[in-house]
C-alpha positions in Angstrom: -41.0 16.0 -27.9 -37.3 16.8 -27.6 -36.5 20.1 -25.9 -34.5 22.7 -27.9 -31.0 23.8 -26.9 -32.4 27.2 -25.9 -34.9 25.6 -23.5 -32.1 23.6 -22.0 -30.0 26.7 -21.6 -32.8 28.6 -19.9 -33.4 25.7 -17.5 -29.7 25.6 -16.6 -29.6 29.3 -16.1 -32.7 29.1 -13.9 -31.1 26.4 -11.8 -28.0 28.6 -11.3 -30.1 31.7 -10.3 -32.6 29.8 -8.1 -32.0 30.7 -4.5 -33.4 27.3 -3.4 -32.6 24.8 -6.1 -33.7 21.2 -5.8 -31.4 19.0 -3.8 -29.1 16.7 -5.7 -27.5 14.5 -3.0 -25.4 12.5 -5.4 -23.8 15.6 -6.9 -23.3 17.1 -3.5 -21.5 14.0 -2.3 -19.3 14.0 -5.3 -18.5 17.7 -4.8 -17.6 17.1 -1.2 -15.5 14.1 -2.2 -13.5 16.3 -4.6 -12.9 18.8 -1.9 -11.8 16.0 0.5 -9.3 14.6 -2.0 -7.9 18.0 -2.9 -7.2 18.6 0.8 -5.8 15.2 1.2 -3.4 15.8 -1.7 -2.4 19.1 -0.1 -1.4 17.5 3.2 0.2 14.6 1.3 2.6 17.1 -0.4 3.0 19.1 2.7 4.6 16.2 4.7 7.3 15.8 2.0 9.6 18.4 3.6 9.1 17.5 7.2 12.4 15.8 7.8 13.4 14.0 11.0 15.3 14.1 13.3 15.7 17.8 13.8 13.2 19.1 11.2 15.6 21.8 10.0 16.6 23.1 13.4 20.4 22.8 12.9 20.3 24.4 9.4 17.7 27.0 10.4 15.5 25.8 7.5 12.4 23.7 6.8 9.8 23.4 9.5 12.0 25.1 12.1 12.3 28.2 9.9 8.6 28.5 9.3 7.8 27.9 12.9 10.1 30.8 14.0 8.0 33.1 11.8 5.4 33.0 14.6 7.9 34.8 16.8 9.6 37.0 14.1 6.4 38.1 12.4 3.7 37.5 15.1 0.1 37.2 14.1 -1.2 36.8 17.7 1.0 37.7 20.7 -0.1 34.8 22.9 0.7 32.3 20.2 4.0 33.9 19.6 4.8 33.5 23.3 3.8 29.9 23.3 6.0 29.2 20.3 9.0 31.0 21.7 8.8 29.5 25.2 7.2 26.1 24.8 7.6 24.9 21.3 11.1 26.0 20.1 12.9 24.7 23.2 11.6 21.1 22.4 11.4 21.5 18.7 12.2 18.0 17.5 9.3 16.7 19.6 7.1 19.3 18.1 8.3 18.3 14.6 7.3 14.7 15.2 3.9 15.8 16.3 3.4 17.9 13.2 4.7 15.0 10.9 2.3 12.5 12.6 -0.7 14.9 12.4 -0.2 15.8 8.8 0.5 12.2 7.7 -2.8 11.2 9.5 -4.6 14.0 7.7 -3.3 12.9 4.3 -4.2 9.3 5.0 -7.7 9.9 6.5 -8.8 12.4 3.9 -7.5 10.5 0.8 -9.1 7.2 2.0 -12.3 8.9 3.3 -11.8 7.5 6.8 -13.3 9.3 9.8 -13.5 12.4 7.6 -15.2 14.6 10.3 -12.4 13.8 12.8 -9.8 14.5 10.1 -11.5 17.8 9.3 -11.4 18.9 12.9 -7.6 18.1 13.0 -7.1 19.9 9.7 -9.0 22.9 11.0 -6.7 23.1 14.1 -3.6 22.5 12.0 -4.6 25.2 9.5 -5.1 27.7 12.3 -1.7 26.8 13.7 0.0 27.3 10.4 -1.8 30.5 9.7 -0.8 31.9 13.1 2.8 31.0 12.4 3.3 32.3 8.9 0.4 34.5 7.7 2.3 37.8 8.3 5.7 36.5 7.0 7.2 37.9 3.8 5.8 36.4 0.5 2.9 34.7 2.3 -0.8 35.2 1.3 -2.9 35.2 4.4 -6.0 34.2 2.4 -4.4 30.8 1.8 -4.9 30.0 5.5 -8.4 31.6 5.7 -9.4 29.3 2.8 -7.8 26.2 4.4 -9.7 26.9 7.6 -12.9 27.4 5.6 -12.4 24.2 3.5 -12.0 22.0 6.6 -14.9 23.7 8.2 -17.1 22.6 5.3 -16.0 19.0 5.7 -16.9 19.0 9.4 -20.6 19.5 8.5 -20.6 17.6 5.1 -20.7 13.9 4.3 -17.5 13.7 2.3 -16.5 10.0 2.9 -19.6 8.5 1.2 -18.2 8.4 -2.3 -15.0 6.3 -2.7 -14.2 6.4 1.0 -14.0 3.8 3.8 -16.7 5.8 5.6 -19.0 5.0 2.7 -18.1 1.3 2.9 -19.2 1.3 6.6 -22.5 2.9 5.6 -23.1 0.7 2.6 -22.9 3.7 0.1 -19.6 2.5 -1.4 -18.6 -0.9 -2.5 -15.4 -2.2 -0.7 -14.5 -4.1 -3.9 -14.7 -0.9 -6.0 -12.7 1.1 -3.5 -10.0 -1.7 -3.5 -9.9 -1.7 -7.3 -9.4 2.1 -7.4 -6.6 2.1 -4.9 -5.0 -1.0 -6.5 -5.0 0.9 -9.8 -3.3 3.9 -8.2 -0.6 1.7 -6.6 0.0 -0.2 -9.9 0.2 2.8 -12.1 2.4 4.8 -9.7 4.6 1.7 -9.1 5.1 0.9 -12.7 5.8 4.5 -13.7 8.3 4.9 -10.9 9.9 1.5 -11.7 10.6 2.6 -15.3 11.9 6.0 -14.1 14.2 4.5 -11.5 16.1 2.1 -13.8 18.8 4.7 -14.4 19.7 4.8 -10.7 17.8 1.8 -9.2 19.1 2.0 -5.6 19.2 5.7 -5.0 18.4 6.9 -1.5 15.6 8.9 -3.0 14.1 7.7 -6.3 12.5 10.0 -8.9 9.5 12.0 -7.7 6.0 11.2 -8.9 5.2 14.9 -9.1 7.1 18.1 -8.6 7.0 21.4 -6.7 5.5 23.5 -9.4 1.9 22.5 -8.7 2.8 21.3 -5.2 1.5 17.8 -6.1 3.3 14.5 -5.5 2.6 10.9 -4.8 6.1 10.5 -3.3 9.4 9.1 -4.6 10.5 5.5 -5.0 13.7 3.7 -6.1 13.6 0.4 -7.8 13.0 -1.5 -4.6 10.3 0.9 -3.5 8.6 0.7 -6.9 8.5 -3.1 -6.7 7.0 -2.9 -3.2 4.4 -0.5 -4.4 3.5 -2.8 -7.4 3.3 -5.8 -5.0 1.0 -4.0 -2.7 -1.2 -3.1 -5.7 -1.3 -6.6 -7.0 -2.2 -8.1 -3.6 -4.9 -5.4 -3.1 -6.3 -6.0 -6.6 -6.4 -9.8 -6.2 -7.7 -9.6 -2.7 -10.5 -7.2 -3.5 -11.5 -8.9 -6.8 -11.5 -12.5 -5.5 -12.4 -11.7 -1.9 -9.2 -13.2 -0.6 -8.6 -12.1 3.1 -5.0 -13.4 3.1 -4.1 -11.2 0.1 -5.6 -8.1 1.7 -3.9 -8.9 5.0 -0.6 -9.3 3.2 -1.1 -6.0 1.3 -1.9 -4.2 4.6 1.1 -5.6 6.4 3.5 -4.9 3.5 2.2 -1.3 3.1 2.4 -0.7 6.9 6.0 -2.1 7.0 7.1 0.0 4.0 5.7 3.2 5.6 7.3 2.5 9.0 10.6 1.6 7.4 10.8 5.0 5.7 10.1 6.9 9.0 12.7 4.7 10.8 15.4 5.5 8.2 14.7 9.0 6.9 17.1 11.4 8.4 19.1 8.6 10.0 20.2 6.5 7.0 19.5 6.0 3.4 16.1 4.3 3.1 16.2 0.9 1.4 13.1 1.6 -0.7 14.0 5.3 -1.4 11.4 7.9 -0.8 10.3 10.6 1.6 7.5 11.2 4.1 5.0 11.5 1.3 5.9 8.0 0.1 5.3 6.7 3.6 1.8 8.4 3.7 1.0 6.7 0.4 2.0 3.3 1.8 0.0 3.9 5.0 -3.1 4.8 2.9 -2.8 1.6 0.9 -2.4 -0.4 4.1 -5.5 1.2 5.6 -7.5 0.5 2.5 -6.4 -3.1 2.3 -7.1 -3.6 6.0 -10.6 -2.1 6.0 -11.6 -3.7 2.6 -10.6 -7.0 4.2 -12.9 -6.3 7.2 -15.9 -5.2 5.1 -18.9 -7.6 4.9 -19.1 -9.6 1.7 -21.9 -8.5 -0.7 -23.8 -11.7 0.1 -23.8 -11.0 3.8 -24.9 -7.5 3.3 -27.9 -8.7 1.1 -28.9 -11.2 3.7 -28.8 -8.7 6.6 -31.7 -6.3 6.6 -30.6 -2.7 7.5 -32.8 -0.3 9.3 -34.5 2.4 7.2 -32.4 5.5 6.9 -34.6 8.6 7.1 -31.8 10.9 6.0 -30.6 8.8 3.1 -31.6 11.5 0.6 -29.3 14.0 2.3 -25.6 14.5 1.3 
């Protein structure tokens, strides 16, 4: 007999009010994945304004400006002393450390790679940012409390199981599916950027795939960068779908080269493929996906190799 809508509503309300509801590992994994991706997108956007070689020191803007807030509006006196006496005197070096750390965070969280390690790095970086700017004008300290809390959750959660390379390693996510998803992202982003870049095809910075209003972006690409993005997407799609190692290796190499070329040129010369540090992080993510999908066991080899029983497989 079919249950009435009222009965269904009561059941849902009972679940919401139950202090010990039944575990739903799949739903929990998906929820943790959403949190992981949101944090990855946050760091992906956050690297866009980290500009070498001086990171805003000469103009008193950008990362340098926000770092000086730790001294001008101190949250913790010892941290302010460290910033004033150890960080600011060698600021360009510090800028590169921040850029590398935040790029790694974006790549690791978005691809679901070593998520717990990424969460530890993100926790430390969130604390550092909070200690720098939490008391500055127009800042909301709760932003940094929530950043710390979100990364703390990921340290103790299994957030790389769904659509993550951690899940490919454990057998919970298909490498082929993961390759298809990221190939789709590269193809859609590349084609949209290609069309938008036609008015000024070789600009030093192509049109942004996103904007500052929601603080969300997948980078910027001129015509050359768009074609590189599409090519990586095609190679990743063909390699994942047809299990062609050479195509996946080519996608990984091209993505890595594109990301490195941006960091080698940004702040020093006009990048050939247009873009910003966010664009570089996107290319690094695609390179990592292609590389790890290419190293994943084929479905046939997984089926033939018995795996030990996992006593905690029902846990998120």
